[in-house]
C-alpha positions, 0 to 999 in steps of 0.5 A: 672288712679286715686289715693289718695296722702297724703299731709303731710304738710296740712294733707289732701288727693289730688285726681289725676285723669289723665283720666279726661283730656279726659272728654267731654267739652261743646258739641253741643246741638245735641250731649249732652250726658245728653239729652234723647236718641232720636229715631234713634239718637246718644245714650246718657247716658240715654237710654230713650226718656224721664225722670224726674230725672236720677242718674248714675255713672260718666263716668269720675270719680275721685273716683271708687268703684274698683280703679286701683293700684296707679301709684307710691309707697308711701315712707315716708313722702309720702303716696299713696292709691287707690282712692276708692269711688263713683262719680255719676251724677244727671240729673235734667231735660231732657231739655238741656237748663234751670236750677234748678231755672226754675223747680217747687217747686214740682220737686225740692222736688222730687230732694231732695227725690233723694238726700236723697235716694243717701245719705242713699244708698251710706252711707251704703257702708263700704268704704264710710265715707262722701257724698258730694252732689253738683252742679257746674253751669255756665261756670264761674265755669268751667263746661264742660256740660251745661245740668242742672245737679249736682253731688255726690261724695262719699269719703272714707275719710272726706274732709278738709272743713267738717272736720274743721266744725266738729272739730269746732262744737264739740269744741263749744258744749263741751265749750257751751253745744249748737250747733254752727250752731243753735246759729249762726241761732239764732243770724242771726234771732235776727240781721236780717240784713243778712237774704235773705229768711226765712220760717218755716223750713229754713233760708237763709243768707249771713253769717256774715263771707261771703267770696264771695259777694253773698254767701248764706247759707241755714240752717235748723232751727231745729237741723238736722244733715243730709238731711235724717233727714228732715221731709216731711214738711221740705223737701218741705220747703227746695225746696221752699227756694232753688227755691226762692234763685235761682230765686233771683240769676237769677234776680239779674243781669238779667242773669243765675247766676253761682254758686257752691252749696255744701251740708254739712251734717254728715259723714257716717262712723258710728260714732255719730255727735250730734254737727253737723248741716245740711246746704247748701252753695252757692258760686257765683263767681260774685261780680258785673254784669261784674266782677268775684271774683278770688281766687288769691294770698291771697286766694290760697296762704294763704287760707285767703279770702278777701271780697270786700263787706259787707255781710249786704249790699249784703243781703239787695240787694238780699232781694230786688230782686223779686224771680219771 
């Protein structure tokens, strides 16, 4: 069962999802539920012998379109709501082994088209206020299925991090009359030291305020609020810069680089957000080839990140890595 519990101290929702304890954990290749169903073989989540890209509802969702009633009753100061929403799985490839980095630019462009489709369709539902498109890659991140895939969470509320970004972007536009993210892009391009990749439509940087050593943000150069506002040319450019970044990650230390990818875009609650700006954030846990960055006391207890490196140095290191 799952439900939403309100944290009145931090003023944010927490999702409880007890059924997720039973989800599949790193099955053998022959029993992968995300591979195509082979003739005479065990039925998987994809009843087909092959596929290009597949989207289906998560079998162990944190949010449900028709949620059950909460297990407890909310009593002030505690508030409880049904965990209404939608969780989807996006399969990048029928191949069990591999990653998004190994797909072609054209295949990644097709994936971007799928992301656009899901953002628009899910966002049209009246109980959905925010669409988070993301990927967890690698055992270091805690993935339970190694088959190349991403996820989509359609929330009935705006999660805390996008909410903070929206608030700061709105305040910045009121005070300066310009987009906060556009101005960040301009300064990063003027300075140049933190740029990892760039093309006509996008810039990829280790941000000035990076929390992880190899954190990279991809941001649209033109002011776009969401992925569905990108032109065909911009979608192709986005596929190219994603491909090159992921190849750089994998070539950095010579092994498949784990990361969290999170797409930030305007909410789907029907309101106008002229001050928000589409971007994708990557959080790799590695700080060296053999050391991980853990969220310990200061990060988890206080919410303040400590980065053991300089963004300028890490950006230069990534720039020097060949993407092919």
